[in-house]
matplotlib code that plots the C-alpha trace (Angstrom):
import matplotlib.pyplot as plt

x = [-29.7, -26.2, -25.7, -26.3, -23.6, -21.0, -21.2, -20.0, -17.2, -16.0, -16.0, -14.1, -11.5, -11.1, -10.7, -8.2, -6.2, -6.2, -5.0, -2.2, -1.1, -1.2, 1.0, 3.4, 3.9, 5.1, 1.9, 0.7, -2.7, -4.8, -5.6, -9.2, -9.7, -9.1, -12.1, -13.7, -13.5, -9.7, -9.6, -11.4, -9.3, -6.1, -7.6, -8.7, -5.0, -4.3, -7.5, -6.4, -3.1, -5.1, -7.3, -4.3, -2.6, -5.8, -6.0, -2.3, -2.9, -5.8, -4.0, -1.1, -3.7, -5.2, -1.7, -1.0, -4.2, -3.2, 0.2, -1.5, -3.6, -0.6, 1.3, -1.8, -1.7, 2.0, 1.4, -1.4, 0.8, 3.6, 1.2, -0.1, 3.5, 4.4, 1.4, 2.4, 6.0, 4.8, 2.5, 5.3, 7.6, 5.1, 4.4, 8.2, 8.5, 5.7, 7.2, 10.7, 9.2, 7.6, 10.9, 12.7, 10.1, 10.9, 14.6, 14.2, 11.2, 11.8, 8.0, 7.5, 5.5, 4.3, 3.7, 0.3, -1.8, -5.2, -7.5, -11.1, -12.7, -15.7, -18.9, -21.4, -21.9, -19.5, -17.6, -14.1, -12.4, -10.3, -9.0, -5.3, -3.7, -1.7, -3.1, -2.2, 0.1, 2.3, 2.2, -0.6, -2.7, -5.7, -5.0, -1.8, -1.3, -1.5, 0.8, 1.9, 5.2, 3.3, 1.8, -0.9, -3.6, -5.6, -5.6, -6.3, -9.8, -10.1, -7.6, -7.9, -5.3, -4.4, -6.0, -7.0, -9.4, -8.4, -10.4, -9.2, -8.2, -11.2, -13.9, -16.3, -15.3, -11.6, -9.8, -6.1, -4.4, -2.4, -0.1, 0.3, 3.9, 4.4, 2.8, 2.8, -0.9, -2.7, -6.1, -8.0, -8.2, -11.3, -12.7, -15.8, -16.7, -15.4, -11.9, -11.4, -10.9, -11.4, -9.9, -12.0, -11.7, -9.1, -9.1, -10.4, -7.5, -4.8, -3.1, -3.5, -3.2, -3.7, -0.9, 0.1, 1.1, -0.4, 1.6, 0.4, 1.2, 1.2, -1.0, -3.9, -1.9, -2.7, -0.6, 3.1, 4.4, 5.4, 3.3, 2.3, -1.4, -2.6, -2.3, -4.7, -6.8, -9.3, -9.8, -13.0, -13.0, -16.7, -18.2, -17.7, -15.1, -13.4, -12.3, -13.5, -10.5, -10.6, -7.7, -6.6, -4.9, -1.5, -2.6, -5.3, -6.9, -8.9, -5.7, -3.8, -2.8, -0.1, 0.5, 2.8, 1.5, 3.5, 3.2, 2.6]
y = [-114.4, -113.0, -114.7, -118.1, -117.5, -116.1, -118.9, -121.7, -119.4, -118.8, -122.5, -123.2, -120.6, -122.0, -125.5, -124.4, -122.6, -125.6, -127.8, -125.4, -125.3, -129.1, -129.3, -126.7, -129.0, -131.7, -133.5, -134.6, -134.1, -137.2, -139.5, -138.9, -142.6, -142.5, -142.4, -139.1, -139.3, -139.6, -136.6, -134.5, -135.8, -134.8, -131.5, -130.8, -130.9, -127.9, -126.2, -126.5, -124.8, -122.1, -121.4, -121.6, -118.9, -116.8, -117.2, -116.2, -113.1, -111.9, -113.0, -110.7, -108.0, -108.3, -108.1, -105.0, -103.4, -104.2, -102.7, -99.5, -99.3, -99.7, -97.0, -94.7, -95.3, -94.4, -91.3, -90.2, -90.8, -88.8, -86.0, -85.9, -85.9, -83.1, -81.0, -81.5, -80.5, -77.4, -76.4, -76.8, -74.7, -71.9, -72.0, -71.9, -68.9, -67.0, -67.9, -66.8, -63.5, -63.1, -64.0, -61.4, -58.8, -59.9, -59.4, -56.0, -54.4, -53.4, -53.1, -56.8, -58.6, -61.9, -64.0, -65.6, -67.9, -67.0, -69.6, -68.3, -65.5, -63.4, -64.9, -62.0, -59.7, -56.8, -58.4, -58.3, -59.8, -62.8, -64.6, -65.1, -67.7, -65.2, -63.3, -61.8, -64.7, -63.6, -59.9, -58.9, -55.9, -54.1, -51.6, -53.3, -53.4, -56.5, -56.5, -58.9, -58.7, -56.8, -54.2, -53.2, -55.8, -54.4, -53.8, -55.8, -55.1, -57.9, -59.9, -63.1, -65.3, -67.4, -65.6, -62.2, -60.7, -58.3, -55.8, -55.8, -52.9, -53.3, -53.4, -50.4, -49.6, -49.4, -46.1, -45.1, -41.8, -42.0, -40.0, -40.1, -41.2, -39.2, -35.9, -36.1, -35.1, -36.5, -38.1, -40.9, -44.4, -46.4, -49.8, -50.4, -53.9, -55.2, -56.0, -52.2, -49.2, -45.5, -42.2, -39.9, -36.1, -35.9, -32.3, -31.7, -29.4, -31.9, -34.1, -37.9, -40.4, -44.1, -46.3, -43.7, -45.5, -44.7, -45.0, -44.6, -41.1, -41.9, -38.8, -40.8, -41.9, -45.6, -46.7, -46.1, -44.0, -45.6, -48.8, -49.7, -49.4, -49.5, -48.3, -46.0, -47.9, -45.2, -41.4, -39.6, -35.7, -34.9, -31.7, -31.1, -30.5, -33.9, -36.4, -40.0, -42.2, -46.0, -47.9, -51.6, -52.6, -54.2, -57.1, -59.4, -60.3, -63.1, -65.0, -64.1, -67.2, -65.8, -62.3, -60.4, -58.2, -55.1, -52.3, -48.6]
z = [-123.8, -123.6, -120.2, -121.6, -124.3, -121.9, -119.3, -121.7, -123.0, -119.4, -118.7, -121.9, -121.0, -117.6, -119.0, -121.6, -118.9, -116.7, -119.5, -120.4, -116.8, -116.6, -119.7, -118.3, -115.3, -117.7, -118.4, -121.8, -123.2, -122.7, -125.6, -126.9, -126.6, -122.9, -120.6, -120.1, -116.4, -116.7, -119.0, -116.5, -113.6, -115.3, -116.4, -112.8, -111.8, -114.1, -113.0, -109.4, -110.2, -112.0, -109.0, -106.7, -108.7, -108.6, -104.8, -104.5, -106.5, -104.5, -101.3, -102.3, -103.1, -99.7, -98.1, -100.1, -98.9, -95.3, -95.9, -97.3, -94.2, -92.0, -93.9, -93.5, -89.7, -89.6, -91.7, -89.4, -86.3, -87.9, -88.7, -85.1, -83.7, -86.1, -85.0, -81.3, -82.0, -83.9, -81.1, -78.6, -80.7, -81.0, -77.2, -76.6, -78.8, -76.9, -73.5, -74.7, -75.7, -72.2, -70.6, -72.7, -71.4, -67.8, -68.4, -70.1, -68.3, -64.6, -64.2, -64.8, -62.0, -63.4, -66.5, -66.8, -69.0, -70.2, -68.6, -69.4, -71.5, -70.9, -72.3, -72.1, -75.0, -75.1, -72.1, -73.5, -70.4, -69.6, -66.5, -65.8, -63.7, -61.7, -58.7, -55.3, -54.5, -57.3, -56.5, -58.9, -57.9, -59.3, -62.1, -63.1, -66.8, -69.0, -72.0, -74.7, -76.7, -79.4, -77.1, -74.6, -74.0, -71.0, -67.3, -64.1, -62.7, -60.1, -58.1, -56.0, -54.4, -57.5, -60.4, -61.7, -64.2, -67.0, -68.9, -72.5, -74.7, -77.0, -74.2, -74.3, -70.7, -71.5, -72.1, -72.2, -72.9, -76.1, -78.2, -82.0, -82.5, -85.7, -84.7, -80.8, -80.8, -77.7, -77.5, -75.7, -77.1, -76.2, -77.0, -79.1, -78.1, -81.4, -82.7, -83.3, -81.1, -81.7, -80.8, -78.7, -78.8, -81.6, -82.8, -86.3, -87.1, -86.1, -88.6, -88.5, -91.2, -91.9, -90.4, -87.8, -84.5, -81.1, -77.9, -74.3, -73.1, -69.4, -68.7, -67.3, -64.3, -64.9, -67.9, -68.2, -71.1, -74.4, -74.6, -78.2, -78.3, -81.9, -85.5, -87.3, -89.9, -91.0, -90.7, -91.4, -91.3, -91.1, -89.8, -86.1, -83.4, -83.6, -86.3, -86.5, -86.2, -86.3, -84.7, -84.8, -81.5, -81.9, -79.6, -81.0, -77.7, -79.3, -80.0, -76.8, -74.8, -72.5, -71.2, -68.8, -65.9, -65.2, -62.7, -63.4]

ax = plt.figure().add_subplot(projection="3d")
ax.plot(x, y, z, "-o")
ax.set_aspect("equal")
plt.show()
């Protein structure tokens, strides 16, 4: 069988390697007339050196593996630290934008963090960590640097609840920035909103910007509400207009509360 032929060959190679190692150390090959046990004793010296070299190689290999594992741990730690720094940088950018709103908007009341979100279907609400203790009142407006986010519907001492712009119960009077045509923007319970009662004969196009008009007596004039994403002119008195809010409320983490 192949195994029986290979084993003697391996032993021969090992013996030859041992003998060469022994010679390299300054030894001489034993005289064939010398006793066999002496021959194997001297050969064993070279064989010991051979196996020492093998152990040293695999020892270094094991050390290299440990070094690789150590480097992997260091890389993972650096990656974790980088992620933390990046997260802090993004948070600082958001807070800086809110502070700029505070400095530039005389209606500013408080800055707040989003602490919980509505869980029921169609319940597009969230809870803010700013309430009556910070001067927050019902029907105040929730905004982000990018635009209108919602309005306050419930206030407690240290927190408040906001109804978001895409909730089906939400409505705001708006004006098309390009044409000055007025309409009502309402939520749909999804990411999108829609214009209600937009006259069929009025012009409106994709990418038109909608601003709050202030005519509802709740929202101040000029808040960026959304951008037109689709227009359908079917038969009827009004056009079907789809709007994407400027504020993605699913990703909102901080907000400012302002008064009318």
